[in-house]
C-alpha positions as CSV (number, residue, x, y, z in Angstrom):
1,M,-33.6,-18.4,-31.1
2,E,-34.2,-17.4,-27.5
3,N,-35.4,-14.0,-26.7
4,N,-32.7,-12.6,-24.5
5,I,-34.1,-9.1,-24.1
6,L,-34.0,-8.1,-20.4
7,S,-36.9,-6.3,-18.7
8,E,-36.1,-3.0,-17.1
9,K,-36.3,-4.7,-13.7
10,E,-33.8,-7.3,-14.8
11,K,-31.5,-4.6,-16.0
12,M,-31.8,-2.8,-12.8
13,L,-31.0,-5.8,-10.7
14,A,-28.1,-6.7,-13.0
15,G,-26.5,-3.3,-12.5
16,K,-27.1,-2.3,-16.1
17,A,-28.5,1.0,-17.4
18,Y,-32.3,1.0,-17.2
19,Q,-35.4,3.2,-17.4
20,A,-37.5,3.1,-14.2
21,G,-40.7,4.6,-15.7
22,G,-42.1,1.3,-17.1
23,E,-45.2,-0.4,-15.8
24,E,-43.5,-3.2,-13.8
25,L,-41.2,-1.0,-11.7
26,S,-43.8,1.7,-11.3
27,K,-46.2,-0.8,-9.8
28,E,-43.5,-2.1,-7.4
29,R,-42.6,1.4,-6.2
30,L,-46.3,2.1,-5.7
31,K,-46.7,-1.1,-3.6
32,A,-43.7,-0.1,-1.5
33,R,-45.1,3.4,-1.0
34,E,-48.4,2.1,0.2
35,L,-46.7,0.0,2.9
36,V,-44.3,2.9,3.8
37,F,-47.3,5.2,4.0
38,E,-49.1,2.9,6.4
39,F,-45.9,2.4,8.5
40,N,-45.3,6.1,8.8
41,N,-48.9,6.9,9.7
42,L,-49.5,4.4,12.4
43,A,-49.9,5.7,16.0
44,P,-46.7,5.4,18.0
45,K,-48.1,2.6,20.2
46,F,-48.5,0.2,17.3
47,I,-45.0,-1.1,17.5
48,K,-45.9,-4.7,16.5
49,Q,-47.9,-3.6,13.5
50,R,-45.1,-1.5,12.2
51,K,-42.7,-4.4,12.6
52,E,-45.0,-6.6,10.6
53,L,-45.2,-4.1,7.8
54,L,-41.5,-4.0,7.5
55,K,-41.3,-7.7,7.4
56,K,-43.6,-7.5,4.3
57,L,-41.6,-4.7,2.8
58,F,-38.0,-5.8,3.3
59,G,-36.3,-8.7,1.5
60,K,-34.9,-10.1,4.8
61,T,-35.2,-9.4,8.5
62,E,-34.1,-11.1,11.7
63,R,-35.7,-11.3,15.1
64,M,-34.8,-8.0,16.6
65,F,-35.1,-4.8,14.7
66,Y,-36.6,-1.3,15.1
67,V,-37.1,1.5,12.6
68,E,-38.3,4.9,13.8
69,P,-40.8,6.5,11.4
70,P,-40.7,8.4,9.1
71,F,-38.9,6.0,6.8
72,R,-38.6,6.0,3.0
73,C,-37.5,3.5,0.4
74,D,-38.0,2.7,-3.3
75,Y,-38.8,-1.0,-3.5
76,G,-38.1,-2.6,-0.1
77,Y,-37.4,-6.1,-1.4
78,N,-33.8,-5.2,-2.0
79,I,-33.2,-4.3,1.7
80,E,-31.7,-7.0,4.0
81,I,-31.0,-6.3,7.6
82,G,-29.4,-8.4,10.3
83,D,-30.3,-9.0,13.9
84,N,-30.3,-6.2,16.5
85,F,-30.8,-3.4,13.9
86,Y,-31.9,0.1,14.9
87,A,-32.6,3.1,12.7
88,N,-33.5,6.5,14.0
89,F,-35.8,9.1,12.3
90,N,-35.7,9.9,8.6
91,L,-33.8,7.0,7.2
92,V,-33.9,7.0,3.4
93,I,-32.8,3.9,1.4
94,L,-33.0,4.1,-2.4
95,D,-32.8,0.3,-2.9
96,C,-32.7,0.0,-6.7
97,A,-29.9,-2.5,-6.0
98,K,-29.3,-4.7,-2.9
99,V,-28.7,-3.0,0.4
100,R,-27.2,-5.6,2.7
101,I,-26.9,-4.6,6.4
102,G,-25.3,-6.8,9.0
103,S,-26.2,-7.4,12.7
104,S,-25.9,-4.8,15.5
105,V,-26.0,-1.9,13.2
106,F,-27.2,1.5,14.6
107,I,-28.2,4.3,12.3
108,A,-28.6,7.9,13.6
109,P,-31.2,10.4,12.2
110,N,-31.3,11.7,8.7
111,V,-29.1,9.0,7.1
112,A,-29.4,8.4,3.4
113,I,-28.3,5.2,1.6
114,Y,-28.3,5.5,-2.2
115,T,-27.8,2.7,-4.6
116,A,-29.2,4.7,-7.6
117,G,-27.2,7.0,-9.9
118,H,-27.8,8.8,-13.2
119,P,-25.5,9.3,-16.2
120,I,-23.2,12.4,-15.9
121,H,-23.8,13.2,-19.6
122,A,-27.2,14.9,-20.1
123,H,-27.9,13.1,-23.4
124,L,-28.6,9.8,-21.6
125,R,-29.8,11.4,-18.4
126,D,-32.5,13.3,-20.3
127,Q,-33.7,9.9,-21.6
128,E,-34.3,8.9,-18.0
129,Y,-31.7,6.3,-17.9
130,E,-30.3,5.4,-14.5
131,W,-28.2,2.6,-12.9
132,A,-27.8,1.0,-9.5
133,Q,-24.9,-0.6,-7.5
134,E,-25.4,-2.5,-4.2
135,V,-24.3,-1.2,-0.8
136,I,-23.0,-3.5,1.9
137,I,-22.7,-2.6,5.6
138,G,-21.0,-5.1,8.0
139,N,-21.7,-6.0,11.6
140,S,-21.4,-3.8,14.6
141,V,-21.5,-0.5,12.7
142,W,-22.6,2.9,14.0
143,I,-23.5,5.4,11.3
144,G,-23.8,9.0,12.6
145,G,-26.4,11.6,11.8
146,N,-26.8,13.1,8.4
147,V,-24.4,10.6,6.7
148,V,-24.8,9.9,3.0
149,I,-23.7,6.5,1.7
150,N,-23.3,6.4,-2.1
151,P,-23.8,3.6,-4.6
152,G,-21.4,0.7,-4.7
153,V,-19.9,1.3,-1.3
154,T,-18.9,-1.4,1.2
155,I,-18.5,-0.5,4.9
156,G,-16.7,-3.1,6.9
157,S,-17.5,-4.5,10.4
158,N,-16.8,-2.7,13.7
159,V,-16.9,0.7,12.0
160,V,-18.0,4.2,13.2
161,I,-18.9,6.7,10.5
162,G,-18.8,10.3,11.8
163,S,-21.9,12.5,11.5
164,G,-22.2,14.5,8.3
165,S,-19.9,12.2,6.3
166,I,-20.3,11.5,2.6
167,V,-19.2,7.9,2.0
168,T,-18.0,7.6,-1.6
169,R,-15.5,4.7,-1.3
170,N,-15.1,1.4,0.6
171,I,-14.3,1.6,4.4
172,P,-12.3,-1.3,5.9
173,D,-13.0,-3.1,9.2
174,N,-12.3,-1.7,12.7
175,V,-11.9,2.0,11.9
176,F,-13.4,5.4,12.7
177,A,-14.0,7.2,9.4
178,A,-15.4,10.7,8.7
179,G,-15.4,13.6,6.4
180,N,-16.4,14.7,2.9
181,P,-15.3,12.5,1.2
182,C,-15.3,10.1,4.1
183,R,-11.9,8.7,4.9
184,V,-10.3,6.6,7.6
185,I,-9.3,8.8,10.6
186,R,-7.9,6.0,12.8
187,Q,-8.0,2.4,13.9
188,L,-10.4,1.3,16.6
189,T,-8.6,-0.7,19.4
190,D,-9.3,-2.1,22.9
191,A,-8.2,1.3,24.2
192,D,-11.5,2.7,23.0
193,K,-13.3,0.1,25.1
194,D,-11.2,0.9,28.1
195,Y,-11.9,4.6,27.8
196,Y,-15.6,4.0,28.7
197,Y,-14.9,1.4,31.4
198,K,-12.1,3.2,33.2
199,D,-14.4,4.5,36.0
200,F,-16.5,1.4,36.6
201,K,-16.4,-2.3,36.2
202,L,-18.4,-4.4,33.8
203,G,-21.6,-5.7,35.3
204,E,-21.9,-2.9,37.9
């Protein structure tokens, strides 16, 4: 008879309840923290070295990306970013599940992306159980300052999330959304492009 007992890491990645205090996950968090510490403490001029550290830390990167220190994460290997990615100061990603971010995504300061949660009932929470659900962010997304993105959320492509928003549910493509809880305010259309270009021509 096969032994089908899952490790705590396997439970975590499968979206099941797990306990994070075991040896395997503790070692992986420590490894990530060492890389993050090195990243955050390099002198500003060491841009290439910081980029190399993130390549070691993240599960997937593309050619163009830039993350302003300080930055924090749990494991790193669950973070996947597309091309032309920029994150401003104080990005926090609790990546106990996958965080998949598309291309041309801009993240303002003090944004938090959480995949981790804890049981509402204290009986299980006191036993240090937790769970994780992946977060997906599409292409060409701008996330405003002080936004919190909660576990299990998908944000579509060509979306703007207003500053200070708490995103607790999925956001469709091509919208401006804001608030607590975050909700769709309006569709984004070509009129929004024309607003910025009304006083000058492209290429000038």
